[in-house]
C-alpha positions in Angstrom: 74.9 51.9 29.8 74.5 48.8 28.4 75.9 47.3 25.1 72.8 47.9 23.1 72.3 51.0 24.1 76.2 51.6 23.0 75.0 49.9 19.6 71.7 52.2 19.5 73.7 54.9 20.2 76.1 54.1 17.2 74.1 53.2 14.6 72.1 56.7 15.3 75.4 58.6 15.0 76.1 56.6 11.4 72.9 56.7 10.0 73.3 60.1 10.7 75.9 60.5 8.7 74.8 58.7 6.2 72.0 60.9 5.4 74.1 63.8 5.9 76.4 62.7 2.8 73.3 61.6 0.9 72.0 64.6 0.7 74.6 66.8 0.5 75.3 64.6 -3.1 71.8 65.1 -3.6 72.3 69.0 -3.1 75.1 69.1 -5.7 73.7 66.3 -8.2 70.9 68.6 -8.5 73.2 72.0 -8.7 74.8 70.6 -11.7 71.6 70.0 -13.1 70.3 73.2 -12.9 73.7 74.6 -14.4 73.5 72.3 -17.7 70.2 73.3 -18.1 70.6 76.5 -18.3 73.3 76.4 -20.3 71.6 74.2 -22.6 69.5 77.2 -22.9 71.5 79.5 -23.7 73.1 77.1 -26.5 69.9 77.2 -27.8 69.2 80.9 -27.9 72.7 81.3 -29.5 71.3 78.3 -32.5 70.6 80.1 -36.2 66.7 79.8 -36.6 65.1 80.1 -40.3 60.8 79.8 -40.7 60.8 77.0 -42.9 57.6 77.0 -43.8 54.6 78.4 -43.4 50.8 77.0 -43.7 47.6 78.0 -43.4 45.5 74.6 -42.8 42.3 75.6 -42.0 40.4 78.4 -43.6 36.5 79.3 -43.2 36.0 76.1 -40.8 37.2 73.3 -43.7 40.4 71.9 -43.5 42.8 73.0 -46.5 45.8 71.1 -45.7 45.6 68.9 -48.5 44.7 70.9 -51.0 47.1 72.0 -54.1 45.5 74.6 -55.8 41.9 76.7 -55.7 40.8 74.1 -57.8 40.2 71.5 -55.0 38.0 74.4 -52.9 34.5 72.6 -53.4 31.8 75.5 -54.8 30.0 75.2 -51.7 32.8 76.0 -49.7 34.0 78.9 -51.6 30.2 80.8 -51.1 30.9 80.0 -47.3 34.1 81.3 -47.7 32.8 84.3 -49.5 29.9 85.2 -47.2 32.0 84.7 -44.2 34.6 87.4 -45.8 31.1 89.2 -46.1 30.5 89.1 -42.6 33.7 90.4 -41.9 35.0 86.9 -39.8 37.3 84.7 -42.0 38.6 82.4 -39.4 42.3 80.9 -40.3 45.0 78.0 -38.3 48.2 78.8 -39.4 51.0 76.1 -38.5 54.8 77.7 -38.7 57.6 75.4 -39.1 60.5 77.0 -37.8 64.2 75.3 -38.0 67.0 75.3 -35.3 70.5 74.6 -36.6 72.8 74.6 -33.7 76.7 75.0 -34.8 78.6 75.1 -31.6 79.9 72.2 -29.7 77.6 71.7 -26.8 74.5 70.3 -27.3 71.3 73.3 -27.3 67.9 72.1 -25.5 64.5 73.6 -23.9 61.6 72.5 -22.0 59.1 74.5 -24.0 58.7 78.0 -25.7 56.4 80.8 -25.3 55.7 82.2 -28.6 54.5 84.8 -30.2 53.0 85.7 -33.8 53.1 89.5 -35.0 51.8 89.8 -38.6 52.0 93.8 -40.0 53.5 94.9 -36.2 50.0 93.3 -34.7 49.9 90.9 -32.6 47.7 88.0 -34.0 48.4 85.2 -30.9 50.2 83.7 -28.3 50.5 81.0 -26.6 53.0 77.9 -25.1 55.0 75.3 -26.8 54.9 72.4 -24.4 57.7 70.0 -26.1 60.9 68.9 -25.4 63.2 70.5 -28.8 67.0 69.3 -28.3 69.3 70.2 -31.0 72.5 68.2 -30.8 75.9 69.3 -32.1 76.3 70.6 -35.9 73.3 69.4 -36.4 69.2 70.7 -37.0 66.2 70.2 -35.4 62.7 71.4 -37.1 59.2 72.5 -34.9 56.3 74.1 -35.1 53.6 76.7 -33.6 50.3 76.4 -34.6 47.9 79.6 -34.0 44.2 80.9 -34.8 43.4 83.9 -36.1 41.3 85.8 -38.1 42.4 86.1 -41.8 40.4 89.1 -42.6 41.6 91.0 -40.4 44.8 91.1 -41.7 43.4 91.4 -45.3 40.7 93.4 -45.1 41.5 94.9 -48.1 42.1 92.0 -50.6 39.6 90.2 -52.1 38.2 86.2 -51.6 40.1 85.5 -54.9 43.8 87.1 -53.9 43.2 85.6 -50.3 42.7 81.7 -52.4 45.8 82.5 -53.8 48.3 83.4 -50.9 46.5 80.8 -48.8 47.4 77.7 -51.7 50.5 79.3 -52.9 52.0 80.1 -49.1 55.9 78.8 -50.0 55.8 81.9 -52.3 58.4 84.6 -50.6 57.1 87.4 -52.7 53.5 86.4 -51.5 54.3 85.6 -47.8 56.0 88.6 -47.4 52.3 90.8 -48.0 51.6 89.2 -44.4 54.8 90.2 -42.9 55.6 87.5 -40.5 57.3 87.9 -37.1 57.8 85.2 -34.5 58.8 85.9 -31.2 60.2 83.2 -29.2 61.2 82.5 -24.9 63.0 79.4 -24.0 62.1 77.9 -20.9 63.7 74.8 -19.0 61.8 73.4 -15.8 63.6 72.7 -13.2 61.7 70.9 -10.4 58.6 72.3 -10.1 59.9 75.9 -11.4 60.2 77.4 -14.3 63.3 79.0 -15.6 62.5 80.9 -19.0 65.1 83.0 -21.0 65.7 86.6 -20.2 64.0 87.9 -22.9 62.7 87.2 -26.5 64.5 86.2 -29.7 62.7 87.1 -33.1 63.0 84.6 -36.2 61.4 85.8 -39.6 60.9 84.0 -42.5 
């Protein structure tokens, strides 16, 4: 065997060993990363959750986010809202701001979550929050979900004035109880191209 052939064999032998070692460390690091993410999701599920605020941003196609009282609503808008209410369809866009408090000593984090919004024991929307949420030990983090639904379906027995009073005063807990809001969330984290979900939903109420 020539010296060149011998050197090539040695080179190939060491390269194979090098690739085996690199692969081993890559798998080990990947497994550690998955376990760390799983622990962070479990910690997220152990956070204390509360509904920080509820706001109807749009009603009947009109932007209500800047309105402070019913007096801010124009006459033309009131006529349109009244007509939509009579027709049996009053589309609304609702924002629910959730507060998560981590009382533990380790970080809580998720890649996103699935959510369901129930009001008066009926489902009024579901979707995904594709957003990384992190709650450090002893800290508080807020995140928001938005849902579109038919407010007339929820408050069919109410007149327009009562509905507007509720919409403009969503911070009033007594009025908010009329909606009987319950938000259910299922956290998840991404591992490579796969998504691993937390087993079951977490229930959050105002």
